[in-house]
C-alpha positions as CSV (number, residue, x, y, z in Angstrom):
1,M,179.3,70.5,76.7
2,S,180.6,69.2,80.1
3,K,178.6,69.8,83.3
4,V,181.4,72.1,84.6
5,A,181.5,74.1,81.4
6,A,177.7,74.5,81.5
7,D,177.8,75.8,85.1
8,T,180.6,78.2,84.2
9,R,178.6,79.6,81.3
10,T,175.6,80.1,83.5
11,I,177.7,82.0,86.1
12,E,179.2,84.1,83.4
13,A,175.8,85.0,82.0
14,F,174.7,86.0,85.5
15,L,177.7,88.2,86.1
16,E,177.1,89.9,82.7
17,M,173.5,90.6,83.7
18,Q,174.7,92.1,87.1
19,A,177.2,94.4,85.3
20,A,174.9,95.5,82.5
21,E,171.5,95.8,84.2
22,K,172.4,96.5,87.8
23,G,175.7,98.3,87.3
24,A,177.5,96.0,89.8
25,A,181.1,97.2,90.6
26,G,184.2,95.2,89.7
27,N,184.8,94.1,93.3
28,T,181.1,93.0,93.7
29,L,181.4,90.9,90.5
30,Q,184.7,89.3,91.7
31,A,183.0,88.4,95.0
32,Y,180.0,86.9,93.2
33,R,182.4,84.9,90.9
34,R,184.5,83.6,93.8
35,D,181.4,82.5,95.9
36,L,179.5,80.9,93.0
37,D,182.6,79.1,91.6
38,G,183.1,77.6,95.1
39,F,179.5,76.4,95.1
40,A,179.7,75.0,91.6
41,A,182.9,73.2,92.5
42,H,181.2,71.7,95.6
43,L,178.3,70.4,93.4
44,A,180.8,69.0,90.9
45,R,182.4,66.9,93.6
46,A,179.0,65.3,94.2
47,D,178.5,64.9,90.4
48,L,175.8,67.6,90.4
49,T,175.2,70.8,88.5
50,L,173.5,74.0,89.2
51,L,170.4,72.7,87.4
52,Q,170.3,69.6,89.5
53,A,170.9,71.1,92.9
54,E,168.2,71.0,95.6
55,D,167.7,72.8,98.9
56,D,169.5,69.9,100.8
57,D,172.5,70.4,98.5
58,I,172.7,74.1,99.3
59,D,172.3,73.3,103.1
60,A,175.2,70.8,102.8
61,Y,177.4,73.4,101.1
62,L,176.7,75.9,103.9
63,R,177.5,73.2,106.5
64,T,180.8,72.6,104.7
65,L,181.6,76.3,105.0
66,S,180.7,76.3,108.6
67,D,182.9,73.2,109.3
68,A,185.8,75.1,107.6
69,G,185.4,77.8,110.3
70,M,183.7,80.4,108.1
71,A,181.8,83.1,110.0
72,P,178.0,83.3,109.8
73,A,178.1,86.7,108.1
74,T,180.4,85.3,105.4
75,R,178.2,82.2,104.9
76,A,175.2,84.5,104.6
77,R,177.0,86.3,101.8
78,H,177.6,83.0,100.0
79,L,173.9,82.2,100.3
80,S,172.9,85.6,99.0
81,A,175.0,85.0,95.9
82,I,173.5,81.6,95.4
83,R,170.0,83.1,95.8
84,Q,170.7,85.8,93.2
85,L,172.0,83.2,90.8
86,Y,168.9,81.0,91.1
87,K,166.6,84.0,90.8
88,F,168.4,84.8,87.5
89,M,168.1,81.2,86.3
90,V,164.3,81.2,87.0
91,A,163.9,84.5,85.1
92,E,165.9,83.0,82.2
93,G,163.6,79.9,82.1
94,Q,166.5,77.5,83.0
95,I,164.6,76.2,86.0
96,D,161.0,76.4,87.2
97,V,161.6,76.2,91.0
98,D,164.3,78.1,93.0
99,P,166.0,75.5,95.3
100,S,167.4,78.3,97.5
101,H,164.0,79.6,98.4
102,G,163.5,77.4,101.6
103,V,167.1,77.6,102.8
104,G,167.5,79.5,106.0
105,A,170.2,82.1,106.4
106,P,173.1,81.3,108.8
107,R,172.3,82.7,112.2
108,K,174.9,84.8,114.0
109,A,175.8,83.3,117.4
110,R,174.2,85.3,120.1
111,T,176.8,87.2,122.2
112,L,176.7,86.6,125.9
113,P,175.3,89.6,127.8
114,K,177.8,91.8,129.7
115,T,177.4,91.4,133.4
116,L,179.1,92.0,136.8
117,S,180.3,89.6,139.5
118,V,178.6,89.7,142.9
119,T,181.8,91.3,144.3
120,E,181.6,94.1,141.7
121,V,178.0,94.8,142.4
122,D,178.8,94.9,146.1
123,R,181.6,97.4,145.4
124,L,179.2,99.6,143.4
125,I,176.6,99.6,146.2
126,E,179.2,100.3,148.8
127,A,180.4,103.3,146.8
128,A,176.8,104.6,146.6
129,R,176.5,104.3,150.4
130,T,179.8,106.0,150.9
131,R,178.7,108.9,148.7
132,I,175.8,109.7,151.1
133,A,178.0,110.4,154.1
134,G,178.6,114.1,154.7
135,T,176.2,115.3,152.0
136,H,173.5,117.9,152.6
137,G,170.5,119.5,150.7
138,R,170.2,118.6,147.1
139,E,173.5,116.6,147.0
140,R,172.1,114.4,149.8
141,V,168.9,113.8,148.0
142,R,170.8,112.8,144.8
143,A,173.0,110.5,146.8
144,L,170.1,108.8,148.5
145,R,168.2,108.6,145.3
146,L,171.1,106.9,143.5
147,H,171.6,104.4,146.3
148,A,167.9,103.6,146.2
149,L,167.9,103.3,142.4
150,L,170.9,100.9,142.5
151,E,169.5,98.7,145.2
152,V,166.0,98.5,143.6
153,L,167.5,97.8,140.2
154,Y,169.7,95.0,141.4
155,A,166.9,93.6,143.6
156,T,164.3,93.4,140.9
157,G,166.1,93.3,137.5
158,M,163.7,95.9,136.1
159,R,164.2,97.5,132.7
160,V,165.6,101.0,133.1
161,S,162.5,102.5,131.5
162,E,160.4,100.7,134.1
163,L,162.6,101.8,137.0
164,V,162.8,105.6,136.3
165,T,159.1,105.9,135.6
166,L,157.9,104.1,138.7
167,P,155.0,106.1,140.2
168,R,155.1,107.1,143.8
169,A,151.9,105.0,144.4
170,V,153.8,101.8,143.6
171,L,154.8,101.6,147.3
172,T,151.3,101.3,148.5
173,G,150.3,97.8,149.5
174,D,152.6,94.9,150.4
175,P,156.1,96.4,151.1
176,R,157.7,93.2,150.1
177,V,156.7,93.4,146.4
178,L,156.3,96.0,143.6
179,T,153.7,95.8,140.8
180,I,155.5,96.7,137.6
181,K,153.8,97.7,134.4
182,G,156.1,96.5,131.6
183,K,156.1,96.2,127.8
184,G,152.7,96.0,126.2
185,G,151.1,97.2,129.5
186,R,151.7,93.7,131.1
187,E,151.8,93.8,134.8
188,R,154.1,91.6,137.0
189,L,155.1,91.3,140.6
190,V,158.7,91.6,141.6
191,P,160.0,91.1,145.1
192,L,161.8,93.9,147.0
193,N,164.5,92.7,149.3
194,P,165.2,94.3,152.7
195,A,168.3,96.2,151.5
196,A,166.3,97.8,148.7
197,R,163.4,98.6,151.0
198,A,165.8,100.2,153.5
199,A,167.4,102.3,150.8
200,L,164.0,103.5,149.6
201,D,163.0,104.3,153.2
202,A,166.1,106.4,153.7
203,Y,165.5,108.3,150.4
204,L,161.8,108.9,151.2
205,S,162.4,110.1,154.7
206,V,164.9,112.9,153.8
207,G,163.6,116.2,155.0
208,T,163.0,119.3,152.8
209,A,164.7,121.6,155.3
210,G,162.5,124.4,153.8
211,E,164.5,124.4,150.6
212,D,162.4,124.8,147.5
213,D,165.0,123.2,145.2
214,V,165.2,120.1,147.4
215,S,161.4,119.7,147.7
216,R,161.2,119.6,143.9
217,M,163.5,116.6,143.9
218,L,161.5,114.6,146.3
219,P,158.9,112.0,145.2
220,Q,155.6,113.5,144.1
221,R,154.0,111.8,141.1
222,Y,157.1,109.7,140.3
223,L,159.1,107.7,142.9
224,F,162.5,108.8,141.5
225,A,161.6,112.5,141.0
226,S,163.8,115.1,139.2
227,R,163.6,118.8,138.6
228,G,163.7,118.0,134.8
229,A,160.7,118.5,132.5
230,E,159.8,114.8,132.6
231,G,159.4,114.9,136.4
232,H,161.6,111.8,136.9
233,I,165.3,111.0,136.5
234,S,166.0,110.2,132.9
235,R,167.5,106.9,131.6
236,Q,170.5,108.9,130.3
237,R,171.1,110.6,133.6
238,L,170.9,107.4,135.5
239,G,173.4,105.8,133.1
240,Q,175.8,108.8,133.6
241,E,175.5,108.6,137.4
242,L,176.3,104.9,137.4
243,K,179.4,105.4,135.3
244,A,180.6,108.0,137.7
245,L,179.9,105.7,140.6
246,A,181.8,102.9,138.8
247,L,184.9,105.1,138.8
248,E,184.6,105.7,142.5
249,A,184.2,101.9,143.0
250,G,187.4,101.2,140.9
251,L,185.4,99.6,138.1
252,D,185.6,100.1,134.4
253,P,182.8,102.6,133.6
254,S,182.3,101.1,130.1
255,G,181.2,97.9,131.7
256,V,178.6,99.4,134.0
257,S,175.0,100.5,133.0
258,P,171.5,99.9,134.1
259,H,171.2,97.1,131.5
260,V,174.3,95.4,132.8
261,L,172.8,95.4,136.3
262,R,169.7,93.8,134.9
263,H,171.9,91.0,133.4
264,A,173.7,90.7,136.7
265,F,170.4,90.2,138.5
266,A,169.4,87.4,136.2
267,S,172.8,85.7,136.0
268,H,173.3,85.7,139.8
269,L,169.8,84.2,140.4
270,L,170.4,81.4,137.9
271,D,173.9,80.8,139.3
272,R,172.3,80.2,142.7
273,G,169.7,77.7,141.5
274,A,166.8,79.8,140.3
275,D,164.5,78.2,137.6
276,L,164.8,79.7,134.1
277,R,161.0,80.1,134.0
278,A,161.0,82.1,137.3
279,V,163.7,84.4,135.9
280,Q,161.6,84.9,132.8
281,Q,158.7,86.1,134.9
282,L,160.8,88.4,137.0
283,L,162.4,90.0,133.9
284,G,159.1,90.4,132.2
285,H,160.1,88.5,129.1
286,A,157.1,87.5,127.0
287,D,159.0,84.6,125.4
288,I,161.3,82.1,127.2
289,S,163.6,82.2,124.2
290,T,164.7,85.7,125.2
291,T,165.6,84.5,128.7
292,Q,167.7,81.7,127.2
293,I,170.6,84.0,126.6
294,Y,171.4,83.2,130.2
295,T,171.6,79.4,129.7
296,H,175.4,79.7,129.7
297,V,175.0,80.3,133.5
298,L,173.0,77.1,133.8
299,E,175.6,75.2,131.8
300,E,178.4,76.4,134.0
301,R,176.5,75.4,137.1
302,L,175.8,71.9,135.7
303,K,179.5,71.5,134.9
304,K,180.4,72.5,138.5
305,I,177.9,70.0,139.9
306,V,179.4,67.2,137.9
307,F,183.0,68.1,138.6
308,D,182.3,68.6,142.3
309,H,180.1,65.6,142.9
310,H,180.5,62.9,140.3
311,P,182.8,60.1,141.5
312,L,184.5,59.8,138.1
313,A,185.4,63.5,138.2
314,R,187.5,63.0,141.3
315,P,191.2,62.3,141.1
316,P,192.1,58.7,142.0
317,S,193.2,58.3,145.6
318,E,196.9,57.5,146.2
319,G,198.2,54.3,147.7
């Protein structure tokens, strides 16, 4: 029996098992057949069989699929079919060791985080300032609170859960920094720029004017107090207010959220020369690999440096 015929029989036996024992649907069986025939054909071109293949051969096949432009999810499906086949071959006693066992699944490319430009953030902040003018009572407290939330969020890059639950006592001590308690109870210091501090001062200095409803909205236990049961503005409410503010600023509301402003904070810092480790500390990431989603900003900055300053990047002078 030829090598190709032997592999074909093995694949057929595997498909029969999937249909009889696992009740695999017709479409599933066709997909298995297509993926496994492709793998067997790849091995045959290298004069190998399913019995002879090793982990390096499976890796090479996946690289071939990647070079052909196949998406990570589709390559992962091919690998899943190969793993199922070898699991079957081990159970049938055809092989002792599964060569697919140590092969890593294709990783999906990490999508770049949504962010806002500096100009867009400025428009958002200006819309928050404009909203304050002419307001009174509860509406004035809400407008001042939103402006302060926005300024503090963009100044510190805090997680929204950290921001809305800030205790009133966080403002004691050095007015230039805040002590934040983040994930896992880890504490970190974040700087508070003059614009954020001024917005907080304006919010904190608003008078109650003898109105009970207003006084319940002013900071007591939490810095960004609310009349709700939690005692502070909720993450959902802040998100809603930012989207409404985005409309007033002429921005697409779907592209504005507390998390997008956190990304803007990190991206704008890196774009202006901040060190990745420093940004990691400010964001409260336990692992630098989490912060590395922003390396595209560093890459763009390096390109700009080369294009702007390297002599070979300049057009030749005329004459």
